[in-house]
C-alpha positions as CSV (number, residue, x, y, z in Angstrom):
1,M,44.5,66.9,-62.7
2,S,42.4,67.2,-59.0
3,A,43.3,69.3,-56.2
4,A,44.5,66.5,-54.0
5,E,47.1,65.4,-56.9
6,A,48.5,68.8,-57.4
7,S,49.2,69.4,-54.1
8,R,51.2,65.9,-53.7
9,T,52.8,66.9,-56.7
10,T,53.9,70.6,-55.3
11,N,54.6,69.2,-52.2
12,P,56.1,65.9,-52.0
13,V,55.8,63.7,-49.0
14,T,59.3,63.9,-47.2
15,V,59.9,60.1,-45.5
16,R,62.7,60.6,-43.0
17,T,65.5,57.6,-42.4
18,Q,67.0,57.0,-38.9
19,K,70.8,56.5,-39.4
20,V,73.0,54.9,-36.7
21,R,76.7,55.8,-37.2
22,R,78.9,53.4,-38.2
23,E,81.9,55.6,-35.8
24,H,79.3,55.1,-32.9
25,I,78.6,51.7,-32.8
26,T,82.8,50.8,-33.6
27,A,83.3,53.1,-30.0
28,R,80.9,51.5,-28.1
29,L,82.8,48.4,-29.9
30,V,86.1,49.2,-28.1
31,V,84.4,51.0,-24.7
32,F,82.5,48.3,-23.7
33,G,85.2,45.9,-25.4
34,A,87.5,47.6,-23.1
35,L,85.7,46.9,-20.0
36,A,84.8,43.5,-20.6
37,A,88.6,43.1,-20.9
38,S,89.0,44.9,-17.9
39,L,87.1,42.8,-15.8
40,L,89.0,39.4,-17.5
41,V,91.8,41.0,-16.2
42,V,90.9,41.9,-12.4
43,A,89.2,37.7,-12.5
44,V,92.3,36.6,-13.5
45,L,94.8,38.4,-11.2
46,S,92.1,39.5,-8.6
47,P,94.6,37.6,-5.9
48,L,97.5,40.2,-6.7
49,L,94.5,43.0,-6.6
50,C,92.9,42.3,-3.1
51,P,93.8,45.4,-0.5
52,C,93.5,42.8,1.9
53,D,93.5,38.8,3.2
54,P,90.3,37.8,2.2
55,Y,89.9,35.2,4.2
56,A,91.0,37.0,7.5
57,Q,89.0,37.2,9.8
58,D,89.0,39.6,12.7
59,L,85.9,39.4,14.4
60,S,86.6,43.5,16.6
61,H,86.0,44.6,13.3
62,A,82.6,42.7,12.2
63,L,79.9,44.6,10.4
64,E,82.0,47.7,10.1
65,A,80.2,50.0,7.0
66,P,82.4,50.8,4.4
67,S,85.6,53.4,5.8
68,A,88.5,54.4,4.4
69,A,90.1,51.6,6.2
70,H,87.5,49.1,4.3
71,L,86.0,50.7,1.6
72,A,83.3,48.4,1.6
73,G,82.6,47.6,4.7
74,T,83.4,44.0,6.6
75,D,81.1,41.3,6.6
76,R,80.1,39.3,10.5
77,F,83.2,37.5,10.7
78,G,85.2,41.0,10.3
79,R,86.5,40.3,6.2
80,D,87.6,43.3,4.0
81,L,84.0,43.2,2.1
82,L,85.9,44.6,-1.0
83,S,88.6,41.6,-1.4
84,R,86.4,39.3,-1.0
85,V,84.0,41.1,-4.2
86,I,87.9,41.1,-5.4
87,L,88.3,37.8,-5.5
88,G,84.5,36.2,-6.2
89,S,85.2,37.8,-9.7
90,R,87.4,35.0,-10.3
91,P,84.6,31.8,-10.2
92,S,82.1,33.9,-11.1
93,I,83.5,35.6,-14.6
94,L,86.3,32.3,-15.2
95,Y,83.4,29.3,-14.7
96,T,80.3,31.9,-16.6
97,L,82.8,32.1,-19.6
98,A,83.7,28.5,-19.4
99,L,79.6,27.5,-19.4
100,V,79.4,29.6,-22.1
101,T,81.9,28.2,-24.4
102,I,81.0,24.2,-23.5
103,V,77.4,25.6,-24.4
104,A,78.1,26.9,-27.6
105,A,80.7,23.8,-28.8
106,I,78.0,21.3,-28.1
107,G,75.0,22.8,-29.3
108,V,77.2,23.7,-32.7
109,V,78.7,20.3,-33.0
110,V,75.1,18.7,-32.8
111,G,73.5,21.6,-34.6
112,V,75.9,21.1,-37.8
113,V,75.8,17.4,-37.3
114,C,72.1,17.2,-37.6
115,G,71.3,20.4,-40.4
116,W,74.8,18.7,-42.4
117,K,73.4,14.8,-42.1
118,G,69.5,14.8,-41.4
119,G,67.8,11.4,-41.7
120,K,68.2,9.7,-38.3
121,V,70.5,11.3,-37.0
122,D,68.6,14.5,-37.1
123,V,65.7,13.1,-35.5
124,V,67.0,11.5,-32.4
125,L,69.3,14.4,-31.6
126,M,66.4,16.8,-32.1
127,R,64.6,14.8,-30.2
128,T,66.7,14.6,-27.2
129,S,67.5,18.5,-27.4
130,D,62.9,18.4,-27.3
131,V,63.2,16.4,-23.7
132,F,65.8,19.3,-22.1
133,L,63.5,21.6,-23.2
134,A,60.1,20.6,-21.8
135,F,61.6,20.8,-18.1
136,P,61.6,24.4,-17.3
137,G,65.5,25.3,-17.4
138,L,65.8,26.7,-13.7
139,V,64.2,24.0,-12.1
140,F,66.1,21.1,-14.5
141,A,69.0,22.7,-13.1
142,L,68.6,22.9,-9.7
143,A,67.3,18.9,-10.1
144,V,70.7,18.1,-11.8
145,A,72.7,20.4,-9.4
146,G,71.2,18.6,-6.2
147,V,72.0,14.8,-7.3
148,L,75.4,16.0,-8.8
149,G,76.2,18.2,-5.2
150,G,77.3,21.0,-4.7
151,G,80.2,23.0,-6.0
152,M,81.2,25.6,-9.0
153,I,82.5,22.0,-11.5
154,N,78.5,20.7,-10.8
155,A,76.6,23.9,-11.3
156,V,78.8,24.1,-14.6
157,I,76.9,21.0,-15.4
158,A,73.9,21.3,-14.3
159,L,73.6,24.9,-16.6
160,A,74.9,23.3,-19.2
161,A,72.9,20.4,-19.3
162,I,70.1,23.2,-20.3
163,G,71.8,25.6,-22.9
164,W,73.2,23.4,-24.9
165,P,69.7,22.7,-26.8
166,K,69.5,26.7,-28.3
167,Y,72.5,26.8,-29.7
168,A,71.8,23.0,-31.5
169,R,68.6,24.6,-33.1
170,I,70.0,27.8,-34.1
171,A,73.4,25.8,-35.9
172,R,71.1,22.9,-37.4
173,G,68.6,26.0,-38.9
174,L,71.0,28.1,-39.7
175,T,73.8,25.3,-41.3
176,L,70.1,24.0,-43.5
177,A,69.9,27.3,-44.6
178,Q,73.8,27.2,-46.2
179,K,73.6,23.7,-46.8
180,S,72.2,24.3,-50.3
181,E,74.1,27.3,-51.0
182,P,76.0,27.1,-54.6
183,Y,79.4,28.5,-52.7
184,L,79.4,24.5,-51.4
185,A,78.6,23.7,-54.2
186,A,80.7,24.9,-55.9
187,A,83.4,23.9,-53.1
188,R,82.7,20.7,-52.9
189,L,83.8,20.4,-56.8
190,A,87.1,22.0,-56.8
191,G,87.4,19.3,-54.6
192,C,87.4,19.9,-50.7
193,S,86.1,17.5,-48.3
194,T,83.4,17.2,-45.7
195,A,85.6,18.1,-43.4
196,Q,87.0,21.5,-45.2
197,L,83.6,22.3,-46.6
198,V,82.1,21.7,-43.0
199,F,85.1,23.6,-41.0
200,F,86.3,26.3,-43.6
201,H,83.1,27.2,-45.4
202,L,80.3,26.5,-43.5
203,L,81.7,27.4,-40.3
204,P,82.5,30.8,-40.2
205,N,79.8,31.3,-42.4
206,I,77.1,30.8,-39.8
207,A,79.6,32.1,-36.5
208,G,77.8,35.5,-36.8
209,P,74.4,34.7,-35.0
210,L,75.7,31.9,-33.2
211,L,79.1,34.3,-31.5
212,V,76.0,37.2,-30.8
213,T,73.7,34.7,-29.4
214,A,76.8,33.9,-26.9
215,M,77.7,37.2,-25.9
216,L,74.4,37.5,-25.1
217,D,73.9,34.8,-22.9
218,I,77.1,35.3,-20.8
219,G,75.2,37.8,-18.7
220,T,72.5,35.3,-18.3
221,M,74.1,32.9,-17.2
222,M,76.3,35.0,-14.3
223,M,72.7,35.4,-12.8
224,E,72.3,31.6,-13.1
225,L,75.5,30.5,-11.7
226,A,75.2,33.3,-8.9
227,G,71.7,32.7,-8.6
228,L,73.2,28.4,-7.8
229,S,75.4,29.8,-5.5
230,F,72.8,31.5,-3.5
231,L,70.6,28.3,-3.3
232,G,73.8,26.3,-2.1
233,L,74.1,24.4,-4.6
234,G,77.5,26.3,-6.4
235,A,80.5,27.6,-4.4
236,K,80.7,27.0,-0.7
237,P,81.3,29.2,2.4
238,P,84.4,30.2,2.6
239,A,84.9,30.3,-0.4
240,A,84.3,34.2,-2.3
241,E,81.7,33.8,-4.8
242,W,79.4,37.0,-5.5
243,G,76.0,34.5,-5.1
244,S,77.2,32.8,-2.1
245,M,78.1,36.3,-0.5
246,M,75.2,37.6,-0.7
247,S,73.3,33.7,0.6
248,E,75.4,34.2,3.8
249,S,74.9,38.2,4.1
250,R,71.5,38.3,3.3
251,S,70.2,38.2,6.6
252,L,71.8,40.7,7.7
253,L,70.0,43.3,4.9
254,Q,68.3,45.5,7.2
255,T,71.2,46.0,9.9
256,A,74.1,45.9,7.3
257,P,72.9,46.8,3.9
258,W,76.4,47.1,2.8
259,T,77.0,42.8,2.9
260,I,74.9,42.9,0.4
261,V,75.6,45.6,-2.1
262,A,78.7,44.9,-2.3
263,P,78.1,41.9,-4.4
264,G,75.3,42.6,-5.6
265,V,77.0,46.0,-7.6
266,A,79.7,43.3,-8.7
267,I,76.6,41.2,-10.5
268,F,74.5,44.1,-11.1
269,V,78.4,46.1,-13.0
270,A,80.0,42.6,-14.8
271,V,76.0,41.5,-16.6
272,M,75.5,45.1,-17.4
273,V,78.5,44.8,-19.2
274,F,78.8,41.8,-20.9
275,N,75.1,42.4,-22.1
276,L,75.7,45.9,-23.4
277,L,78.6,44.3,-24.8
278,G,76.4,41.4,-26.8
279,D,74.1,44.2,-27.9
280,T,77.0,46.0,-29.5
281,V,78.4,42.9,-31.3
282,R,74.9,42.5,-32.8
283,D,74.8,45.8,-34.2
284,Y,77.8,45.2,-35.7
285,M,77.7,42.2,-37.1
286,D,74.3,43.2,-38.8
287,P,74.4,42.6,-42.4
288,S,73.8,46.2,-43.3
289,Q,76.0,47.7,-41.2
290,R,78.5,45.2,-42.4
291,S,78.2,46.4,-45.8
292,R,78.4,50.2,-45.2
293,R,81.5,49.6,-43.7
294,N,82.4,47.4,-46.0
295,A,81.6,50.7,-48.8
296,S,83.3,53.1,-47.1
297,A,86.3,51.0,-46.3
298,G,86.5,51.2,-50.2
299,R,86.4,46.9,-50.3
300,N,84.5,45.3,-53.1
301,S,81.3,43.9,-51.4
302,S,79.4,40.6,-52.8
303,P,76.2,42.1,-53.9
304,K,73.1,41.0,-52.2
305,G,72.6,37.6,-52.7
306,G,76.2,36.8,-53.3
307,L,79.5,34.4,-53.0
308,P,81.6,34.9,-49.9
309,Q,85.1,35.5,-50.9
310,S,86.1,31.4,-50.2
311,A,83.0,30.6,-52.6
312,A,84.1,33.2,-55.1
313,C,87.8,30.8,-54.9
314,A,86.3,28.0,-55.3
315,V,83.8,29.1,-58.0
316,R,87.4,31.1,-59.6
317,E,89.3,27.9,-59.8
318,T,86.3,26.0,-61.0
319,Q,86.6,28.4,-63.9
320,E,90.6,28.2,-64.6
321,E,90.1,24.4,-64.6
322,S,86.5,24.3,-66.9
323,E,88.6,26.7,-69.8
324,E,91.8,24.4,-69.1
325,A,90.1,21.4,-70.0
């Protein structure tokens, strides 16, 4: 035995593996979920939470710095900025969530149909998505919003037109990967119809990556929606919306910076909370972390490459029917 081999025998190489504690991921999920829920509650109840009338003008108190009377200051018309920021959370957050829901729904339907049917339907829909992806996203949204005119609904339509191809491609890839899995064949042998195969077996097994993508898209869509409002293609004055508020006060950045800081901080906080929530959901739904949670809870998890629970039930029913026959 050589000296090098003897050294490796006496001093084996130590491999250190860094493990993320499951408790930390669960705690982060609870914290960021609670923060996101709080933002949603503020958006829904914003008219009741405003300390002042967000549309009441008082020119004698125009451009006042933050004080005890106006915690975030006032704008050029003497309106309370804190009240306008609180009220602006309703269109900024609710329209963003509606946008992500619409985009994800359209993309998933298109992707599942393409992956499941294939053939000419797949070719036509995927080439259509390629056409939408060929244009720069925000530029295409500006063009669509400019043609449709201003307004939050038109801004949502413009951003939805550029957002669905990503979900369609993800859903199509996941459908193609799951289409040939044994659990779908077993469910088909058990007598499941096409609708049952798609809704009760396929969609639950591809929902994880799509949900994570949607969660991570909330912050991006919120900034793009605020950007359209900043450019005058979203909310129109005097409506309280964070991007529109920043657009109204952009000329006051040096003389009254608090008029920009208040809605800017609101956008920063909301985007950060939803991005952190999306990252945490991604970590929580990671297959390795999920298998560790199942093992620690004492549940019988299927082995790697095994069938989902719904497919296992279908296989068991098929085996019982063959035994009876």
